[in-house]
Steps between C-alpha positions, in 0.01 A plus 500: 500500500221257592135573416175375651438271201582145403601417144323187373680331210505162320637222719582133454333213316512183710441143380239350732608146415818570695319656797224248558538139609206258531531159662511236225421752223804600294478750215577310179310669214627772270403858577522698822298731722676813628452742787592863427607758756552875514803669651455806718731742672470836666561757230769764527458814292654348185293182523188709549575696182565170318165366621322813378634480144489119461140378443598142591592603854267602781552747782296421808488715817638318802177586683307288247721201570575518872259655754662795680487327840631164372873432493668359191582188701137447597388564142744237370371254760146566380603438137672178606182383671302584184741288293459210743124535484519504119697173508252337737210621287660359184561165667140482623341602168716281277458188715125558525483550123684172454242318712668488842334583832691786668378624840598853615585604853548862617449736795316761292597819315703755696487877446862614472479869414253766391600702195455877538152597386356159587127510585584252776697761697374519860304178436748219438831460683827325426470152644127462435414157358235508228278194544201575275431727200133549416423208730735266311778335698844589361821306548722680249594861423410434136142423607473835680634689198269317259187560711582871546552540124156351435356816655438818303720795590335683789291200605523379859678172573425315823792353695508288813837526672655344806665748736638381833284184496182699425311505169400843369287590195579800280359649179759692299448682165728394218718748310688481167810280502824701491641322191172393333247783547210299354531239777372525857739494795524570871863610470630262762788256494393152606668161517383151575608400848665160534340325202605215281344237278536141619670357191467140379829543305825672593539823302786750522496845341832681540481859373809629680479873579192568282201614708138599447191316370511569125632162381204303639344409166832387353572282804165327442569442130844352567358273770213387277750423225657252743177362646302451178601259220480765226775742396347839575779702337446341158878504467507881523670742738223677690536772762233679696392681812195538721381411846272201551206490741319212662222522238769477227469860383817661363566834669664816369859585591735798480802539272342312209668714229842429643423126520388486136821673393714260705322196352524629145871577539548138610339360187180378667224421249184554711420712804188436711363805682197573719208642305526829690865540392455404135473844340811628677696182420400491133603864464870418543512160325676484164560135408374316806137381496312641801203287613227633731362259764245571772494152653717190524261316269549767231876450523458122473270531196760713324781259585305191396413657165866590461595139573250372242631743239857389570406132456341578165812664358 
């Protein structure tokens, strides 16, 4: 008997050194960075009961994961596009951090779907292309999200969108984010339309069937470990999670408890988490060291101190 819930449970721990290839930059040092996933499946009655009694599992209503008028196939396509955008973002940020010039090209940010209860209902439409937020030109979905979250909940955000070759201006009040109630949102699904960084080096990131944007920070760290002369892992096994934005902020993700459990069960020593996820992540950690980071620079400071400590031992 199927229910209207998904069961979220610990998934896999994937070695990023095996997934990422950089032209002329082989991984040679000791230590590894890891990406951690969650596994999810529609819960039957028994799985639902298991999720209720097991504090390390999470039951999430299907309506919170997939909008009622979006098919599972379309949702999976959206998550695939978010993963691709996360890869592009990681390539851009890491190369820029390593001193390379990396131009970006895109056709703007497309509105895919409005989540029920969105304040943009009867204002925005699927297919609208967001060109400006608060008068700032946007090329990436991450830029739209970041600018909206700078607003206080209930404050108006100004959008300029392209609809059928015409530009239209709208002011829309923000509402609490579904998963992070202290953050502002418009409750819309968006994706960057036809964007890519123009890379000076060939980079390949092969994540197989894994989708979604939550490995962005870890992609950047693995790439920087190849591009910079230093060993960022300090010879340690380090896992983590968190989105990465153009301004190098590390964003909160879902399923953090299950990811910490998966990493700890795999013998990982350190787990990097977004600042907004730290309390929840630390609550389930037993042996693994959970490290809170709000920005890429904070993650790099921690890693460089770890490297120095390792050299002194």
